ROSETI-543518 format. One record per residue (C-alpha): x, y, z; residue in one letter; residue number from 0. Coordinates in Angstrom, 3 decimals. Example, Ala and Ser with C-alpha at 12.3 -4.5 7.8 and 13.67 -1.06 7.14 Angstrom:
2
- X, Y, Z, rest, nr
- 12.300, -4.500, 7.800, a, 0
- 13.670, -1.060, 7.140, s, 1
# end
This chain:
78
- X, Y, Z, rest, nr
- -21.208, -55.551, 3.788, m, 0
- -18.124, -56.404, 1.481, s, 1
- -15.932, -53.659, -0.039, e, 2
- -16.112, -53.616, -4.052, p, 3
- -13.765, -55.939, -5.860, t, 4
- -12.735, -54.034, -9.365, l, 5
- -12.373, -56.025, -12.219, t, 6
- -9.933, -55.920, -15.017, i, 7
- -11.429, -58.266, -18.863, v, 8
- -8.428, -58.979, -20.977, l, 9
- -8.713, -59.711, -24.705, r, 10
- -6.494, -62.185, -25.041, c, 11
- -4.971, -63.330, -28.647, f, 12
- -1.982, -64.700, -29.598, n, 13
- -0.628, -63.064, -26.778, e, 14
- 1.793, -65.340, -25.672, g, 15
- 5.116, -62.519, -26.630, v, 16
- 5.029, -60.227, -23.817, g, 17
- 2.136, -61.529, -22.709, f, 18
- 3.128, -62.250, -18.401, t, 19
- 4.891, -58.485, -18.486, r, 20
- 1.633, -57.044, -18.950, a, 21
- -0.135, -58.986, -17.169, l, 22
- 2.641, -58.016, -14.182, e, 23
- 2.657, -54.831, -15.649, e, 24
- -1.271, -54.226, -15.364, i, 25
- -1.210, -55.645, -11.922, a, 26
- 1.586, -53.355, -10.357, a, 27
- -0.490, -50.838, -10.932, q, 28
- -3.852, -52.608, -9.378, l, 29
- -1.923, -53.811, -6.563, r, 30
- -1.615, -49.567, -5.665, q, 31
- -5.886, -49.248, -4.930, l, 32
- -6.828, -49.603, -1.967, a, 33
- -9.587, -52.042, -2.719, l, 34
- -9.863, -56.005, -4.334, p, 35
- -8.873, -56.425, -7.769, v, 36
- -8.853, -59.064, -9.558, e, 37
- -8.304, -59.288, -13.919, i, 38
- -10.575, -61.543, -16.119, v, 39
- -8.617, -63.084, -19.479, a, 40
- -10.309, -64.142, -21.917, v, 41
- -8.570, -66.414, -24.215, d, 42
- -9.979, -66.601, -28.122, d, 43
- -9.031, -68.718, -29.487, g, 44
- -5.002, -68.425, -29.126, s, 45
- -3.091, -71.055, -31.394, s, 46
- 0.062, -70.492, -29.806, d, 47
- 0.979, -69.812, -26.108, d, 48
- -1.179, -68.099, -24.745, t, 49
- -3.598, -70.325, -22.741, w, 50
- -1.097, -72.169, -20.908, s, 51
- 0.751, -69.170, -19.563, l, 52
- -2.528, -67.956, -18.194, l, 53
- -3.254, -70.735, -16.223, i, 54
- 0.456, -70.713, -14.548, a, 55
- -0.176, -67.061, -14.185, t, 56
- -0.164, -66.272, -10.351, r, 57
- -0.214, -62.157, -9.461, l, 58
- 0.437, -62.183, -5.336, p, 59
- -2.500, -59.535, -4.111, g, 60
- -4.291, -59.941, -7.932, v, 61
- -6.866, -63.210, -8.407, d, 62
- -6.556, -63.834, -12.117, v, 63
- -8.900, -65.831, -13.573, r, 64
- -9.134, -67.248, -17.210, a, 65
- -11.406, -68.650, -19.817, l, 66
- -10.654, -70.359, -23.274, r, 67
- -13.087, -70.306, -25.961, l, 68
- -13.424, -72.667, -28.338, s, 69
- -12.181, -70.740, -31.577, r, 70
- -11.687, -67.115, -32.088, n, 71
- -14.713, -65.205, -31.752, f, 72
- -13.936, -61.595, -32.441, g, 73
- -12.969, -59.153, -29.506, k, 74
- -17.043, -57.817, -29.170, e, 75
- -17.563, -61.726, -27.782, a, 76
- -14.681, -62.209, -26.171, a, 77
# end
């Protein structure tokens, strides 16, 4: 039986400024856990560079997945 994975889901909307740093800080905390972790980031129709930052993000020890919504649906839908 495989070990459970902790999944963190982040809603992102125009987070370009400082977003990479925030992901790095979250990943640093997650790496301290003794189990597999992943971050699923949902771009909720951002009009800045959030999406390009998400798809370029590589964090050692943390799987980062990105999902892009076609427009801003709001935090509940994202």
